C-alpha positions in Angstrom: -16.6 146.6 71.9 -13.2 147.6 71.3 -10.5 145.8 72.4 -7.2 147.1 73.6 -4.0 145.6 71.6 -1.9 146.4 74.5 0.0 143.2 75.6 -0.1 144.1 79.5 -3.3 145.9 79.6 -5.1 144.3 82.4 -8.7 145.2 81.3 -8.4 145.2 77.5 -11.9 145.2 77.1 -13.8 148.8 76.1 -17.4 150.9 75.0 -17.9 150.3 71.3 -16.5 153.6 70.2 -13.8 154.5 72.9 -10.8 156.3 71.4 -8.4 155.2 74.4 -8.7 152.3 76.6 -9.9 152.9 79.9 -7.2 151.1 81.9 -4.5 151.8 80.3 -4.8 154.6 78.3 -3.8 153.0 74.8 -5.2 154.4 71.8 -7.8 151.6 70.5 -8.0 152.5 66.6 -5.0 150.9 65.0 -3.3 153.0 61.8 -6.7 155.4 62.4 -8.4 152.2 60.7 -8.8 148.7 62.3 -11.2 148.8 65.3 -10.2 145.3 67.2 -13.6 144.3 68.6 -12.3 140.6 70.3 -9.8 138.4 70.8 -9.4 135.1 68.8 -6.3 132.9 70.3 -3.1 133.6 71.1 0.1 130.6 69.8 3.8 130.9 70.9 4.8 133.9 68.6 1.6 135.6 68.3 -1.9 137.1 69.2 -4.8 136.7 67.1 -7.6 139.7 66.8 -11.2 139.8 64.7 -11.3 143.4 63.8 -13.7 145.8 61.1 -11.6 148.1 58.6 -13.6 151.2 59.3 -12.0 153.1 56.3 -14.1 151.2 53.9 -17.4 151.0 53.1 -19.4 148.5 55.3 -16.4 148.3 57.7 -15.8 144.9 56.7 -14.3 142.1 59.1 -10.9 141.3 59.0 -8.4 139.2 61.4 -5.4 141.0 62.8 -2.5 139.0 63.5 -0.2 140.6 66.4 3.5 139.6 67.1 3.6 138.4 70.7 6.1 136.3 71.5 5.9 134.3 74.5 9.5 134.8 75.6 11.9 137.5 75.8 15.1 136.0 75.3 16.6 137.5 72.1 17.2 134.3 70.1 13.4 133.6 70.7 12.6 137.5 69.9 14.6 136.9 66.4 12.6 133.8 65.5 9.3 135.4 66.4 10.2 138.1 63.8 11.2 136.1 61.2 8.5 133.7 61.4 6.5 136.5 61.5 7.8 138.4 58.1 7.7 135.0 56.9 4.0 134.3 56.9 3.0 138.1 55.9 5.9 137.0 52.6 4.0 133.7 52.0 0.4 134.8 52.4 1.7 138.2 49.7 2.6 135.0 47.3 0.3 132.5 47.3 -2.8 134.6 49.1 -4.2 134.9 45.9 -5.3 131.2 45.6 -9.6 130.8 46.4 -8.5 128.5 49.0 -6.0 130.5 51.0 -7.0 133.9 53.2 -5.9 137.2 51.1 -3.1 139.0 52.9 -4.3 142.6 53.3 -1.8 144.7 55.2 1.5 144.4 57.3 3.0 147.2 59.2 4.8 148.1 62.2 2.7 150.5 64.4 4.2 151.9 68.2 6.8 149.5 68.0 4.5 146.3 67.2 4.2 144.4 64.2 0.8 143.7 62.4 -0.7 141.4 59.6 -4.3 141.9 58.5 -5.6 139.0 56.6 -9.2 138.4 55.1 -11.8 136.9 57.7 -12.9 133.4 56.8 -16.5 132.6 58.5 -16.9 129.3 58.9 -16.2 126.5 61.3 -13.2 124.4 61.5 -12.7 120.7 60.7 -12.0 120.0 64.1 -15.6 121.7 65.1 -17.2 120.0 62.4 -16.6 116.6 63.6 -17.2 117.2 67.1 -20.6 118.2 66.3 -21.6 116.3 63.3 -19.3 113.2 64.0 -17.0 111.4 61.9 -16.6 111.3 58.4 -17.4 108.3 56.3 -15.1 107.1 53.6 -16.6 109.4 50.8 -16.2 112.2 52.7 -12.8 111.4 53.5 -12.0 110.7 49.5 -14.3 114.4 48.9 -11.9 116.2 51.8 -8.6 114.7 49.8 -9.6 115.8 46.2 -10.6 119.2 47.4 -7.2 119.6 49.9 -4.5 117.6 47.9 -4.8 120.3 44.7 -4.7 123.1 47.2 -1.6 121.6 48.7 0.1 121.1 45.3 -0.3 124.8 44.6 1.7 125.5 48.1 4.5 123.5 47.3 4.6 124.5 43.7 5.5 128.0 45.5 8.2 126.3 47.2 6.0 126.5 50.3 5.6 123.8 53.2 3.1 124.7 55.5 4.3 122.5 57.7 1.2 122.8 60.5 -1.8 121.1 58.6 -4.2 119.7 61.1 -8.5 119.6 61.3 -7.9 123.3 63.5 -6.6 125.3 60.4 -9.0 124.0 58.0 -12.2 126.1 57.7 -15.2 125.2 55.7 -15.9 128.8 54.4 -19.8 129.5 55.2 -20.5 131.3 52.0 -19.3 128.4 49.4 -18.4 125.5 52.0 -15.0 125.1 50.4 -11.9 124.2 52.7 -9.7 127.0 53.2 -6.0 126.4 55.0 -5.2 129.2 57.1 -2.1 129.7 59.8 1.0 130.0 57.6 2.6 131.1 60.4 5.1 127.7 60.5 5.8 128.0 56.6 9.0 126.8 55.6 10.4 128.4 52.5 12.5 127.2 49.5 13.1 123.5 50.4 15.4 121.7 48.2 13.3 118.1 47.6 15.8 116.4 45.9 18.6 117.1 48.7 16.7 116.3 50.9 16.0 112.8 49.7 19.6 112.2 48.7 21.1 113.9 52.2 18.3 113.0 54.1 18.0 116.6 55.7 17.5 120.0 54.6 18.8 123.6 56.2 18.3 123.4 59.6 15.8 125.9 61.1 16.2 126.9 64.8 13.2 125.9 66.1 10.9 122.6 65.9 7.7 123.9 64.4 4.7 122.0 63.9 2.1 120.0 65.9 3.1 117.0 67.9 1.3 113.9 66.5 0.4 115.7 63.2 4.0 116.7 62.5 6.4 113.6 61.1 9.6 112.7 63.0 11.9 114.6 60.2 9.8 117.9 61.0 10.3 117.6 64.6 13.8 116.8 63.9 13.9 120.2 62.1 14.4 118.5 58.7 10.9 118.9 57.3 10.4 118.3 53.6 7.1 118.5 51.3 6.4 115.3 52.1 5.9 116.3 55.9 2.6 118.0 54.9 1.4 114.6 53.3 1.8 113.0 56.6 -0.2 115.7 58.4 -2.8 115.6 55.8 -2.7 111.5 56.5 -3.0 112.1 60.4 -6.1 114.6 59.5 -8.0 112.1 57.7 -7.4 109.5 60.8 -9.0 112.2 62.6 -12.0 112.9 60.4 -12.5 109.1 60.4 -12.1 108.5 64.1 -12.5 111.5 65.9 -9.4 111.0 67.9 -6.4 113.3 68.1 -3.1 111.8 67.6 -2.3 112.0 71.8 -5.2 109.8 71.9 -4.1 106.8 69.8 -1.6 104.2 69.9 1.9 104.1 68.4 3.8 101.0 67.3 6.8 101.1 69.9 8.9 99.5 67.2 8.5 101.5 64.1 6.7 104.4 65.7 4.0 104.3 63.3 0.3 105.3 64.3 -1.9 102.4 64.9 -5.3 103.5 63.8 -7.0 100.9 61.4 -8.7 98.9 63.7 -10.5 101.8 64.5 -12.1 102.4 61.3 -14.1 100.4 58.5 -13.0 101.9 55.2 -11.9 99.8 51.9 -8.7 98.2 51.8 -7.6 100.6 48.7 -8.1 103.3 50.8 -6.5 101.8 54.0 -3.4 101.2 51.6 -3.5 105.1 50.5 -3.9 106.3 53.9 -0.9 103.8 55.1 1.7 105.1 52.7 0.4 108.9 53.3 1.5 108.1 57.4 5.0 105.9 56.6 7.5 107.4 59.0 10.0 106.8 56.5 10.4 109.6 54.0 11.6 107.4 51.5 8.9 105.3 51.2 5.9 107.8 51.9 4.3 109.7 49.0 6.3 112.5 47.8 3.8 114.5 46.5 0.3 115.6 46.4 -0.3 114.4 42.5 1.1 111.1 43.7 -1.6 110.9 46.3 -4.7 111.7 43.7 -3.3 109.2 41.4 -2.8 106.6 44.2 -6.6 107.7 44.6 -8.0 107.4 41.1 -6.4 103.6 40.7 -8.9 100.7 40.7 -8.6 98.9 44.2 -9.4 95.6 43.0 -6.3 94.9 41.0 -4.5 91.7 41.3 -0.7 91.9 42.5 1.4 92.8 39.2 3.8 90.0 40.2 2.0 87.5 37.9 2.4 90.3 34.9 5.8 91.0 35.2 8.3 89.2 32.7 11.0 89.8 35.2 10.9 90.6 38.7 13.2 92.1 41.5 14.7 90.1 44.0 12.3 89.1 46.5 9.4 89.3 44.5 6.5 92.0 45.1 4.8 92.3 48.3 1.2 92.2 47.7 -1.0 93.5 50.2 -4.5 91.7 50.2 -4.4 91.1 47.1 -4.5 94.8 46.1 -1.6 96.3 44.2 -0.6 100.4 44.8 0.4 100.4 41.3 1.6 104.4 41.7 3.8 103.2 44.8 5.5 100.7 42.8 6.1 103.1 40.0 7.8 105.8 42.8 9.6 103.0 45.3 11.6 101.4 42.4 14.6 103.2 42.7 15.0 101.7 46.5 13.4 98.5 45.3 15.6 97.3 42.4 13.3 98.1 39.6 15.3 98.2 36.3 13.4 100.8 33.9 12.6 98.1 31.5 10.6 96.8 34.9 8.9 100.2 35.7 7.4 99.8 31.6 6.3 96.2 32.0 4.7 97.4 35.9 3.1 100.5 33.5 2.0 98.2 30.7 0.4 95.6 33.0 -1.4 98.5 34.7 -3.1 99.5 31.2 -3.6 95.9 30.0 -5.4 95.4 33.2 -7.6 97.9 33.1 -9.0 97.4 29.5 -9.8 93.6 30.3 -11.7 95.0 33.3 -13.6 98.0 31.2 -14.1 95.2 28.7 -15.3 92.5 31.3 -17.6 95.1 32.8 -18.9 96.1 29.7 -19.7 92.0 28.4 -21.2 91.5 32.3 -23.9 94.3 31.6 -24.7 93.5 27.7 -25.5 89.8 28.9 -27.3 90.7 31.9 -29.6 93.1 29.6 -29.5 90.0 27.3 -30.6 87.7 30.1 -33.4 90.2 31.3 -35.0 90.4 27.9 -35.2 86.7 27.8 -36.2 86.1 30.8 -33.9 83.7 32.4 -33.3 85.9 35.5 -30.1 86.5 37.1 -26.7 85.4 36.2 -23.3 84.0 37.8 -21.1 87.0 36.8 -17.6 85.1 37.9 -17.2 83.4 34.9 -17.3 86.4 32.9 -14.9 88.5 35.0 -12.2 85.8 35.5 -10.3 85.9 38.2 -11.5 85.9 41.8 -10.5 89.5 42.6 -12.1 90.7 39.3 -15.5 89.1 40.0 -18.4 91.1 40.4 -20.5 89.7 43.1 -24.8 89.5 43.0 -26.8 90.5 45.5 -30.8 90.9 45.3 -32.9 93.8 47.0 -33.5 92.1 50.0 -30.0 90.8 50.7 -28.6 94.6 50.1 -31.2 95.7 52.5 -30.5 93.2 54.9 -26.7 93.5 54.9 -27.0 97.6 55.2 -29.4 97.0 58.3 -26.5 94.9 60.2 -24.5 97.5 59.5 -22.2 96.5 56.5 -21.7 99.1 54.2 -18.6 98.2 51.6 -20.7 97.0 48.3 -17.4 97.5 46.0 -17.6 95.3 42.4 -20.9 94.3 43.6 -23.8 93.7 40.8 -26.9 95.5 41.6 -28.1 95.8 38.0 -31.9 96.0 37.3 -32.7 96.0 41.0 -36.0 98.1 42.5 -34.3 100.2 45.4 -36.8 102.7 45.6 -36.6 105.0 48.6 -34.0 102.6 50.1 -31.6 104.0 52.4 -27.9 103.5 51.7 -26.3 106.5 52.8 -22.5 106.4 53.4 -22.0 103.1 51.8 -19.4 102.3 49.2 -20.2 101.2 45.7 -17.0 101.5 44.2 -16.9 100.2 40.3 -19.9 98.7 40.9 -22.4 97.8 38.2 -26.0 99.2 39.1 -27.1 99.7 35.3 -31.0 100.3 34.7 -31.3 100.2 38.7 -34.6 101.8 40.3 -33.0 104.5 42.8 -35.7 106.9 42.6 -35.9 108.5 46.1 -32.9 106.8 47.4 -30.7 108.4 50.3 -27.5 107.9 48.8 -25.7 110.7 51.0 -21.9 110.4 51.2 -21.9 107.6 49.2 -19.0 106.6 46.9 -19.4 105.6 43.5 -16.1 106.2 42.0 -15.8 104.0 38.7 -19.3 102.7 39.2 -21.7 102.1 36.4 -24.9 103.7 36.6 -26.0 103.7 33.1 -29.6 104.6 32.5 -30.1 104.0 36.3 -33.3 105.9 37.5 -32.2 108.4 40.3 -35.0 110.7 40.1 -35.6 112.8 43.5 -32.6 110.6 45.0 -30.3 112.8 47.9 -26.5 112.1 46.2 -25.4 115.2 48.1 -21.7 114.7 49.1 -21.5 111.8 47.0 -18.2 110.7 45.3 -19.0 109.8 41.6 -15.2 110.3 40.1 -15.2 108.8 36.7 -18.7 107.1 37.5 -20.8 106.0 34.1 -23.9 108.3 34.4 -24.8 107.9 30.8 -28.5 108.4 30.2 -29.2 108.1 33.8 -32.4 110.0 35.0 -31.2 112.5 37.7 -34.4 115.1 37.7 -34.9 116.8 41.0 -32.0 115.0 42.3 -29.9 116.6 45.2 -26.1 116.4 43.8 -25.4 119.5 45.9 -21.5 119.0 47.0 -21.4 115.8 45.1 -17.9 115.3 43.2 -18.7 114.9 39.7 -15.1 115.2 38.2 -14.5 112.9 35.1 -18.2 111.2 35.9 -19.7 110.7 32.4 -22.8 112.7 32.2 -23.7 112.4 28.5 -27.1 112.3 28.0 -28.0 112.3 32.1 -31.4 114.3 32.9 -30.5 116.9 35.3 -33.4 119.3 35.3 -34.9 120.1 38.3 -31.4 118.5 39.9 -29.5 120.8 42.5 -25.8 121.1 41.7 -24.7 123.3 44.2 -21.3 123.1 45.2 -20.5 119.9 42.9 -17.5 119.5 41.4 -18.3 119.0 37.7 -17.1 121.0 34.5 -19.1 123.0 32.3 -17.9 120.8 29.6 -19.7 117.8 31.5 -22.8 119.5 32.0 -23.0 120.4 28.4 -23.5 116.7 27.4 -26.2 116.3 29.8 -29.9 117.7 29.8 -30.9 120.8 32.1 -33.7 123.4 31.9 -34.6 126.3 34.0 -35.2 124.5 37.5 -31.7 123.3 37.1 -29.6 124.7 40.2 -26.1 125.1 38.9 -23.0 124.3 41.0 -23.0 128.4 41.5 -26.2 128.5 43.1 -27.8 130.1 40.5 -30.9 128.3 38.7 -31.3 128.0 35.0 -30.1 126.7 31.4 -26.5 125.7 31.7 
């Protein structure tokens, strides 16, 4: 089919190889090159179409956006043209990133402006949630780990997207990577420093963004980089609940979204999302690296109040025995921390991490000793010290019963040496847990969270670990023969001596340096999807 681009055409659909529209007589071939096939949609300033580029071999598919303002007032036309040209400039500048559509062409034809960009085949996250259901905690962490570096890249180019939402994130069919689309609302060259000092940026002539996803300062025409952080946080809530902002309640006093009663996630991730969604620009995460650092922090650290030599007036707010250390460092200027206080916080964090790592190592050693001497299980609370650092013990029956009853949070639990062959633990959280020498052969661990967990010498043969979150996990000596690790997140995981013979690593996030430490063979499927030695 050939589709007519004349905005006033009463019947734009035409036979495939027509030269002119049968309804209005307009030429159908755009620039003697692009044949439009169908309309995709229309926004406030433009209409989008799928087309074939008949000038290239194979006639590849592309997306054409036509400037088509909804109003005819001079200021609306001027705004539309500026935004359209801005989108072209932005795509030309950042479109070489693999998660951003490439700009292919930009031109004026018959007094109409057109933008041609790469076609991304796949479903949006909005479509994905409607078809497959909501995300687990591990799924949201994986989502953030993929989108935050992209957002960092965009912000480094001095660009604010201003319309991040599930409908603008497409999971590309060919490699399952997320691609951010629709840069029609971008704002360029915003001074973040000036924004924080004065509370505003240069005003735009139009409030742009999707209500509910855009934070208050953006709707007030004063967007900053952290406005995209807020929109990303709202997107996470949608992924966890399947509810758009218009279906959620708001706190009438603070204006904050009321979402926590709708989800079952760890207090750590809840704290991170709460800070992403803070209506105050000053209290929100200021950049993507800030959020990434917070996600990598141990969720079980005690409040650092006891570790500080001196504290600011009023002390430190303790959220449920969990302390977001990056947040404290970021907010010290507004809460009265001195530079010495910041140094103390950082030193306390490093010291506490070292103690936790030492305690975990000591626990594993005692467990192995107890097993070899036949003394059975042991209570690890005395080894780990304070209550928040206790690694709780569970046997096979207790774990299976708890999971069957709907429990999914097993963070900090000690499951070492347990026989869990073929067990279904999909979507569960074992963050910072101890599963050394556990037998998980053939287990369903799809979408589960093993961040910072110890899986040393665990038997994971033929286990389903697709989309599992394994950041900083210890998999040294683990048996992963035949395991499905497709699209798993393995950044910073220890794979020294891990047996990956026959394992499927398609789309997994793992470096060549990590894989060089593991055992592989010709049956191992690499992240690229190709089979062979690494």
